Backbone as a chain_set.jsonl record, in Angstrom:
{"seq": "MNFFPFAQIRDISPRPVLFVVGEKAHSRYFSEDAYRDMSSYTDYRDNKELLIVPGAGHGLSYLVDRQAYLAALTAFQQTVLTKRSIVS", "coords": {"N": [[143.885, 165.549, -87.574], [141.539, 165.317, -90.381], [138.718, 167.243, -91.458], [135.728, 167.534, -93.29], [133.476, 169.557, -93.692], [131.091, 169.775, -95.496], [130.908, 167.228, -96.484], [128.833, 165.636, -95.228], [126.468, 166.935, -95.779], [124.178, 165.936, -97.235], [123.102, 163.956, -95.056], [122.639, 165.637, -92.983], [120.717, 167.293, -93.945], [117.889, 166.611, -93.941], [117.014, 167.764, -91.381], [115.846, 170.385, -89.703], [117.588, 173.692, -90.095], [118.828, 176.39, -88.894], [120.947, 179.053, -90.221], [122.846, 181.542, -89.001], [124.516, 184.417, -89.478], [126.985, 186.755, -89.614], [127.283, 189.782, -91.665], [129.662, 190.807, -92.221], [131.402, 188.852, -91.533], [134.421, 186.595, -92.038], [133.848, 184.113, -92.198], [131.528, 184.041, -93.712], [130.772, 182.768, -96.017], [130.86, 180.188, -96.007], [128.555, 179.558, -94.502], [126.638, 180.476, -96.432], [127.089, 179.001, -98.509], [126.665, 176.293, -97.659], [123.887, 176.857, -96.849], [123.035, 177.168, -99.212], [123.542, 174.525, -100.503], [122.127, 172.432, -98.868], [119.721, 173.486, -99.42], [119.135, 172.609, -101.654], [118.294, 170.234, -101.821], [115.38, 169.018, -102.57], [113.206, 167.93, -101.077], [113.492, 168.932, -98.513], [113.823, 171.567, -98.386], [112.072, 173.531, -97.395], [112.664, 173.619, -94.569], [114.757, 175.173, -94.257], [116.66, 177.946, -93.003], [118.266, 181.262, -93.617], [119.717, 183.657, -91.767], [121.267, 186.796, -92.456], [123.174, 188.854, -90.61], [123.37, 192.804, -90.822], [126.116, 194.429, -90.531], [127.763, 192.85, -88.983], [130.398, 190.894, -87.461], [132.399, 187.749, -87.62], [130.896, 185.845, -85.508], [129.308, 187.632, -84.043], [126.702, 188.166, -84.203], [124.738, 188.183, -82.537], [125.453, 190.266, -80.553], [125.524, 192.616, -82.264], [122.957, 192.805, -83.091], [120.54, 192.251, -81.398], [117.898, 191.939, -81.37], [117.051, 191.03, -83.969], [118.278, 188.793, -83.945], [117.278, 187.168, -82.018], [114.538, 187.302, -82.703], [114.667, 185.715, -84.925], [115.412, 183.409, -84.21], [113.668, 182.75, -82.379], [111.253, 182.388, -84.107], [112.095, 180.51, -85.879], [112.085, 178.36, -84.198], [109.76, 178.122, -83.277], [108.397, 177.592, -85.743], [109.692, 175.044, -86.424], [108.804, 173.481, -84.351], [106.289, 173.507, -84.553], [105.45, 172.117, -86.926], [106.63, 169.988, -86.434], [108.792, 169.047, -87.53], [111.354, 167.68, -87.17], [113.457, 164.932, -87.921], [114.444, 162.19, -86.732]], "CA": [[142.409, 164.856, -88.2], [140.958, 165.962, -91.453], [137.177, 167.473, -91.268], [135.194, 167.842, -94.154], [131.85, 169.643, -93.124], [130.204, 169.493, -96.58], [130.7, 165.627, -96.81], [127.54, 165.399, -94.561], [125.391, 167.945, -96.177], [122.878, 165.228, -97.463], [122.89, 163.473, -93.948], [122.165, 166.464, -92.298], [119.777, 168.02, -94.496], [116.417, 166.267, -93.256], [116.957, 168.244, -90.233], [116.024, 171.915, -89.58], [118.58, 174.274, -89.807], [118.861, 178.046, -88.894], [122.179, 179.725, -90.196], [123.342, 182.949, -88.581], [126.037, 184.626, -89.977], [127.408, 188.373, -89.395], [127.324, 190.242, -92.902], [131.357, 191.066, -92.448], [132.153, 187.52, -91.122], [135.187, 186.067, -92.705], [133.333, 182.781, -92.873], [130.024, 183.908, -94.449], [130.433, 181.898, -97.403], [130.512, 178.904, -95.378], [127.07, 179.466, -94.178], [125.826, 180.721, -97.689], [127.336, 177.732, -99.502], [126.106, 175.269, -96.74], [122.519, 176.511, -96.669], [122.369, 176.648, -100.797], [123.522, 173.014, -100.778], [121.156, 172.08, -98.046], [118.226, 173.801, -99.839], [119.045, 171.861, -103.153], [117.356, 168.77, -101.803], [113.774, 169.518, -102.544], [112.148, 167.469, -99.962], [113.618, 169.329, -97.153], [113.948, 173.023, -98.704], [111.089, 174.292, -96.204], [113.107, 173.718, -93.283], [116.119, 175.699, -93.868], [116.71, 179.42, -93.074], [119.588, 181.823, -93.532], [119.896, 185.246, -91.31], [122.763, 187.535, -92.574], [122.841, 190.343, -89.931], [124.052, 193.553, -91.574], [127.215, 195.037, -89.862], [128.228, 191.861, -87.803], [131.381, 189.99, -87.918], [131.942, 186.417, -87.081], [130.44, 185.612, -83.714], [129.063, 189.085, -83.461], [125.471, 188.606, -84.825], [123.964, 188.442, -81.493], [125.806, 191.519, -79.947], [125.275, 193.891, -83.216], [121.425, 192.84, -83.597], [119.827, 191.106, -80.656], [116.557, 191.783, -81.755], [116.9, 190.643, -85.039], [118.63, 187.472, -83.802], [116.127, 186.421, -81.278], [113.273, 187.127, -83.268], [114.682, 184.682, -86.033], [115.574, 182.247, -83.551], [111.97, 182.296, -82.004], [110.269, 181.993, -85.232], [112.461, 179.343, -86.617], [111.655, 177.206, -83.295], [108.306, 178.063, -83.393], [107.983, 176.995, -87.082], [109.824, 173.851, -86.406], [108.05, 172.81, -83.359], [104.722, 173.36, -84.86], [105.503, 171.308, -87.853], [107.299, 168.883, -85.86], [109.592, 168.454, -88.689], [112.587, 167.02, -86.618], [113.802, 163.987, -88.254], [115.506, 161.432, -86.091]], "C": [[141.956, 166.115, -89.183], [139.179, 166.212, -91.225], [136.876, 168.168, -92.56], [133.4, 168.259, -94.078], [130.697, 169.539, -94.074], [130.103, 168.02, -96.942], [129.526, 165.273, -96.15], [126.387, 166.109, -94.762], [124.124, 167.019, -96.333], [122.307, 164.383, -96.034], [122.274, 164.149, -93.18], [120.802, 167.501, -92.45], [118.255, 167.801, -94.398], [116.198, 167.192, -92.182], [116.875, 169.686, -90.169], [117.13, 172.744, -89.364], [118.518, 175.55, -90.067], [120.402, 178.391, -88.995], [122.02, 180.956, -89.906], [124.589, 183.255, -88.684], [126.169, 186.327, -90.198], [127.686, 188.756, -90.953], [128.835, 190.393, -93.331], [131.993, 189.86, -91.959], [132.923, 187.063, -92.227], [134.63, 184.822, -93.301], [131.96, 182.602, -93.356], [129.865, 183.1, -95.243], [130.282, 180.541, -96.869], [129.117, 178.621, -95.28], [126.315, 179.614, -95.183], [125.936, 179.335, -98.472], [126.606, 176.343, -98.711], [124.503, 175.445, -97.076], [122.12, 176.628, -98.347], [122.596, 175.042, -100.934], [122.475, 172.278, -100.208], [119.661, 172.19, -98.684], [117.89, 173.012, -101.019], [118.112, 170.515, -102.936], [115.774, 169.181, -101.336], [113.028, 168.991, -101.595], [112.289, 168.065, -98.727], [114.086, 170.823, -97.399], [113.557, 173.873, -97.627], [111.779, 174.579, -95.108], [114.507, 174.248, -93.112], [115.95, 177.455, -94.025], [118.156, 180.112, -92.936], [119.2, 183.254, -93.042], [121.297, 185.691, -91.472], [122.618, 188.945, -91.577], [123.854, 191.38, -90.271], [125.366, 194.189, -90.038], [128.085, 194.032, -88.929], [129.457, 191.272, -88.12], [131.207, 188.824, -87.277], [131.95, 186.486, -85.566], [129.567, 186.617, -83.279], [127.633, 189.327, -83.459], [124.719, 189.062, -83.415], [124.246, 189.905, -80.633], [125.467, 192.783, -80.993], [123.761, 193.913, -83.292], [120.892, 191.879, -82.67], [118.618, 190.898, -80.787], [116.141, 190.857, -82.869], [117.171, 188.852, -84.804], [117.763, 186.667, -82.985], [114.789, 186.377, -81.932], [113.226, 186.1, -84.424], [114.878, 183.479, -85.334], [114.098, 181.721, -83.097], [111.265, 181.738, -83.216], [110.638, 180.774, -85.778], [112.203, 178.246, -85.493], [110.39, 176.812, -83.359], [107.621, 177.039, -84.71], [108.321, 175.296, -86.992], [108.985, 173.007, -85.506], [106.311, 172.634, -83.807], [104.382, 172.374, -86.208], [106.207, 169.823, -87.513], [108.008, 168.037, -87.205], [110.852, 168.038, -88.569], [112.387, 165.546, -87.198], [114.743, 163.428, -87.403], [116.575, 160.365, -86.574]], "O": [[141.968, 167.328, -88.972], [138.49, 165.275, -90.823], [137.511, 169.145, -92.955], [132.426, 167.544, -94.314], [129.553, 169.284, -93.697], [129.201, 167.653, -97.696], [129.071, 164.27, -96.7], [125.392, 165.968, -94.051], [123.116, 167.258, -95.667], [121.094, 164.185, -95.957], [121.348, 163.633, -92.554], [120.155, 168.157, -91.634], [117.458, 168.68, -94.726], [115.009, 167.466, -92.025], [117.858, 170.297, -90.589], [117.731, 172.509, -88.316], [118.229, 175.984, -91.182], [121.133, 178.104, -88.048], [121.118, 181.588, -90.457], [125.565, 182.675, -88.208], [125.418, 186.964, -90.936], [128.392, 187.933, -91.535], [129.235, 190.18, -94.476], [133.224, 189.857, -91.979], [132.392, 187.043, -93.337], [134.785, 184.454, -94.465], [131.327, 181.55, -93.447], [128.759, 182.564, -95.309], [129.475, 179.795, -97.423], [128.549, 177.675, -95.825], [125.241, 179.013, -95.142], [124.98, 178.727, -98.951], [126.052, 175.473, -99.383], [123.845, 174.489, -97.488], [121.023, 176.226, -98.734], [121.731, 174.384, -101.511], [121.866, 171.485, -100.926], [118.731, 171.391, -98.573], [116.747, 172.747, -101.392], [117.399, 169.959, -103.771], [115.242, 169.498, -100.272], [112.07, 169.672, -101.227], [111.446, 167.876, -97.85], [114.79, 171.291, -96.505], [114.263, 174.686, -97.032], [111.632, 175.682, -94.583], [115.277, 173.961, -92.196], [115.316, 178.063, -94.887], [119.059, 179.613, -92.264], [118.486, 183.979, -93.734], [122.276, 185.222, -90.893], [121.966, 189.931, -91.918], [125.048, 191.12, -90.121], [125.167, 194.224, -88.823], [129.002, 194.452, -88.223], [129.582, 191.118, -89.335], [130.256, 188.609, -86.526], [132.714, 186.988, -84.741], [129.056, 186.512, -82.164], [127.162, 190.336, -82.933], [124.201, 190.17, -83.278], [123.315, 190.54, -80.138], [125.162, 193.874, -80.512], [123.239, 194.997, -83.551], [120.76, 190.715, -83.047], [118.108, 189.839, -80.421], [115.179, 190.09, -82.823], [116.52, 187.93, -85.294], [117.544, 185.496, -83.297], [114.001, 185.461, -81.698], [112.174, 185.651, -84.879], [114.493, 182.449, -85.886], [113.551, 180.651, -83.363], [110.744, 180.623, -83.187], [109.784, 179.969, -86.151], [112.102, 177.106, -85.948], [109.917, 175.68, -83.457], [106.762, 176.158, -84.688], [107.526, 174.428, -87.353], [108.516, 171.934, -85.886], [105.452, 171.837, -83.427], [103.25, 171.961, -86.46], [106.255, 168.826, -88.233], [107.83, 166.91, -87.666], [111.568, 167.954, -89.567], [111.317, 164.966, -87.011], [115.819, 164.005, -87.24], [117.373, 159.881, -85.771]]}, "num_chains": 1, "name": "protein.A"}
């Protein structure tokens, strides 16, 4: 099965998205590219965030900097729930 994650960027873009990626993650460019592409839709630019965790590898952001990870997640959730910007 083929999967092209960037093919649905436009469909996903109206929804709030928080990207969390480790600075040293081999997959970091996927998150950066998706964030850039999703943020290019001006109507939905304000509900996208990107957190790059210094020193973290792939899947290790929470373990490397739990405080930054949880702070970003909490702030993002509060912003999304406050704005009620979820699109169904």
